N, C-alpha and C positions, 0 to 999 in steps of 0.2 A: 491699527485700531479699527475694530469692527464698527460699521455704520448702521447695523441693524441685524436682524435674524437672517439665517440662511434657511429658506423654506423650499422643500422639494415637492413637486406634484408629478406623480407617475400615473400611467394608465394606458390602455390600448388606443389605437387609432379611432378618432371620431367620438371620443368620450367627452370632449369639450375642454380638454386641457389648455389649449392655446387661448381660447376666449376667456376662460376663467382666470388663467394666469395673468393675462394682460390687465384684466379688471382688478384683480387682487393687488397686483403691483402698483396700479394707479392709486387705489385706495390707501395703500401703505406708503406711497411715495418711494417705492422700491424700484430696482431695475428688473426687467423681465428678460430671462435667458431662455431662448427657444433652442434647445440643444438638437432637436430633430432637424432644424434648419441646417445644421452643420453636415449631417449625413445626406441631406438633400443636395447640399452644395457639391459633395463628392459625386453623388449620383448624376447631377446635372453635367459635371465635367466628364464623367464616364460616357454619357450619351453623346455629348458634344465631340468627344475624341474617338468615338467608336470602340470603346473598351467594354468588353463583355464581363458580366459578373462571374463567369466561369473561368476567366483569365486572371488567376490570382497574381501572377507576376506583373501583368499589365496594370492591375489595380494598385499593387504595391508601388510601381513606378509612378503612377498617376498621383498617389498620395505624396510621394517624395518630391515631385516637381511642382505641385500645386500649392500656392500660398493662400491659406484660408485665414481670415481675420475677422474678429468681432469688434465693431466700433460703436461707441455710444452716440446716438443721434436722437435728440429730443426725448430723452429718458427711455429709449429703446436700444437694444443691441442689434445692429444690422449686420448682415453677412456680406463680406467682400471676398471675392475670388480673384486672385491676381489683380488686386486694386480696383476691381469692378463690382459695384453694388448689385448683388443678385437676389436680394431679399424677396422680391416679388416674382422673379422668373422661376424660382424653384418650387412653386406651389401647384404644379400640374400633377395629375394622378399618376402618369407613367413615372415621373421622377420620384414620387412618394413610394411607389411599389418597388422600384429598384433600390431606393434608399433602405428599405426594410431588408432586402436581400444582402446588400453590402454591409449593413450594420452587424451582420453575423460574422464578418471576417475580422479576425484579431488585428490585422495590419491596419484596418480602417479605424477600429475603435482606439487602438493605441495612438494613432496619429492625431486623434481629436481630443484625447483625454486631458492633455496638458492645457489646451485652450480653454476647456470647460472649467477645470479646477482653478485656473488663474482668474477667471471671471468671477468666481464665487468666494475668493479668499477673504474679502473684506466684509462679507455679509451684506445686508440690505438688498437681498436679491431673491426673486422667485425663479427657481430653476425647474423647467418643465421638460419631461422626456419619458423614457421608458426604463432607465436604470439610474435615475438621479439619486434615489434614496438607498439603492443597493450597492452600487459600484462607484459612481462619481463622487457623491457626497454622503458616505455611510454615516458620518457623524453630524449630519444636518441638525439644526435646532428643532425643526418640526417637519414631519413628513406626512403627505397626503397620498392616497391612491384613489383616483377618480375613475369610475367605471359606468357603463350603461349597457343595456342589451344590444345585440348586433343590429336588430331591426331599427332601433332608434338611432344608433350610430350611423347606419347607412343612410337613413332619411336626412340626418343633419348634413352629412357630407354631400348628398345629392343636391340639397337646397343651396349649399355653399357654392358648388360648381355651377349650378344653373344661374345663380345671381351673377357669377363672373362671366356668364355668356358661353360656357363650355357645353358641348353636347355630351350628355351622359345617359347611360342605360342603368336603371336602378338594379335589376337582377345581377348585371355584371359587376356593378359597384359593390353590392353585398357580397358577391363571391370573392372579389378582390380583398375586401375587408377580412373575410374569414381566412383567406390565404395569408394575409399579413399577420393576423392573430396567431396562426399556427407557426409562422416563421419566427415571430417575436418570442413566443413562449417556449419553443422547442430548440432554439439555437443553443449551441454549446457554450458560447461566450456571452455572459451578462444577459441571460434570458429575462423576459418581462415577468415579474412576480411582485407580490405585495411586500414592500420593505418591512423589516422588523420594526415594530413600534409605530407603524403608519396608521393614520386615521382613515378609515374607509368611507367613501362618499359615493353613493349610487345616484347618478344624475338622470336616470331614465325618465322619471316623472317629475323632475324638478326643473324650474326655470333657471337660467343662468344667474339671475339675481339671487335666487334662493340658495344656490350652491355657494356663491360668494359670501352670502350672509352666514351660512353654516361654517364656512372656513374661518371667517373673521372671528366668529364666536369662540373658535378653538385656539386662537392665537393669544398667548398670555398677555401681551402688551395691549390687546384690544378688549380685554374683559373688563 
């Protein structure tokens, strides 16, 4: 029995998906599924084990022997790798950049697909990522595509990392974002694109609260 709607939010890096998804899930008393965290978990393991993104067999073996699980903790799904909570450890910029590269590999995507679909089967969930409405949940009840121009996305990411105490260079950060955009949009498997029937939201000049308010207004049960 479904406990609510299955809502997807797709978009490029830095568009505000994570923050908006968390707040929307809280407003609706839904679960928040951060699927990008799963790819970051694989990337984190690859870095830890010295496995290069160019070593396809090594990545495939890494996926086979690594246990990745999502567990509900205080209305959030946390990421566990081999029984260790890595939810916070996977948020560095190098991990994110490698995750974008690894996400283009079919073996990585297929190894994580079952976990994602299992998490959303009962509804009552906000699923955030880059292919939620196109591949993982093509029959979702409601789909959003959240975007923003690259300068604004780079600024947000810069501020996020500075607050966390990381040393970052804005020009390099913007360059990395453009690289991730290209990788995400041009990969052969599940490229980033606007899902059919999705509601487009440009957050460039909108506050987080304004974005959440706009999305809530589009949800049938909230009208």
